[in-house]
VOFISE-961365 format. One record per atom (N, C-alpha, C): x, y, z; residue in one letter. Coordinates in steps of 0.05 Angstrom, whole numbers, plus 5000, padded with zeros to 4 digits. Example, Ala and Ser with C-alpha at 12.3 -4.5 7.8 and 13.67 -1.06 7.14 Angstrom:
BEGIN
526448865156A 524649105156A 526449345156A 525749555142S 527349795143S 525850015157S 
This chain:
BEGIN
630292906335M 628793146335M 627693206362M 628393436372G 627393516399G 624593616399G 623493636422L 620693726425L 620394016417L 622394186421F 622094476415F 623594556390F 624394366374D 625894436349D 624194606330D 621694576330F 619994726312F 619895026318F 620795106342L 620795386350L 623295536340L 625395396335T 627895526326T 627795556295T 628995766286A 629095806257A 630895596244A 629995476223K 631595276209K 633595416190K 635995316190K 638095416173K 637795266146K 638095416125N 638095296098N 640995196093N 641494946100T 644194836098T 645194826069T 643394786051A 644194766023A 645395036013A 643995256020S 644995516011S 647595586026S 647895506051I 650295566066I 652595406054I 652195156047A 654294986035A 654995096007A 653095185992K 653595305966K 655295555968K 654695725987E 656195965991E 659095906000E 659395716017R 662095636026R 663695526003R 662395365986L 663795255963L 664695475944L 662995675940R 663795905923R 666196045934R 666296075960I 668596215973I 671096045969I 670895785972I 673195615969I 674295615941I 672395605921V 673195605893V 674495875886V 673396095896A 674596355891A 677396375903A 677796275926Q 680396285939Q 682396115924Q 681595885914E 683395715899E 684195845873E 682295975860R 682996115834R 684896335839R 684596495860T 686396715865T 689096615874T 689196385889S 691696285899S 693396175876S 692096045857R 693495945834R 694396165816R 692696355812G 693396585795G 693296535766G 692696295757A 692696245728A 690696025722A 689596035698P 687795825690P 689195555687P 687595345686D 688795075684D 690095015657D 689295165636Y 690195095609Y 692995215603Y 693995385620L 696595515614L 698995315611L 699295125629P 701494935625P 701294775599P 698894695591L 698494555566L 699094735542L 698194985544L 698795175523L 701795225520L 703195235542Q 706095275541Q 707495035528Q 706594795535R 707794555522R 707294545493R 704794605484E 704094595456E 705594815440E 705895055452L 707495265438L 710395175435L 711495055456L 714194955455L 714594755432L 712694565429E 712794365408E 712794495381E 711094695377V 710894835351V 713494985345V 714495125365I 716995285361I 719295105356I 719394865368R 721594675364R 721594565336R 719394585321K 719394495293K 721194665276K 721594925285Y 723095115269Y 725695205282Y 725795205308V 728095305323V 728695115346V 731195065351S 731994895374S 732095075399S 730195025417V 729995185442V 729695005466V 730495105489D 730094965514D 727294975524D 726594815543V 723994815555V 723395075569V 725395205580D 724995455595D 724895695576D 725095645550A 725095865531A 722295985526A 720195835532V 717495935528V 716195985555V 715296225559K 713896305584K 711096405576K 709096295590V 706296375585V 705196465612V 704196715613D 703096825638D 700496965631D 698796985651L 696297135649L 696697375667L 696497615655V 696897865669V 694298025670V 693698135693K 691398315695K 692098595686K 690398695668D 690698975658D 688099115662D 687699225686G 685099345693G 682999125695G 680999155678D 678798955678D 679298725660D 681498725645H 682098525625H 684298335634H 684198095624D 686397905627D 687997895601D 690597925603V 692297925579V 694097685580V 694197535558L 695897305556L 698597395546L 700597365563D 703397455557D 704997215550D 705997205525I 707596975516I 710297085509I 712296975522S 715097055517S 716696815508S 718096855485V 719796645474V 722596745471V 724496605484S 727296675482S 728496515461S 729196635438L 730396495416L 733396505419L 734696275411P 737596275413P 738896425390P 741396505395D 742896635373D 743696415353D 743196465328G 743896265308G 741696215289G 741896005273R 739895945252R 737795755262R 735695735247A 733495555252A 734395265248A 733295095264A 733894805261A 732694695236A 733994505224T 732794375201T 731094145209T 728894105196A 726993895204A 727493645189A 
């Protein structure tokens, strides 16, 4: 601590660090573009669909789409031509 440190305005380092962390988290969310639960949701939907129909892993697509102020969960399932699989 210097002799004249009391004359300079002290920076609130906690609030600066908090604001920087908010910026980083916001950037990561926008760069990913999707919540963390979407891959798990996609796997679980695939498991349920496979109980009734034989489909590939790529047959189920789950996306989060912005519609104005709302987030819309878009689920697309490509079903094969043919009959349901027997369990």
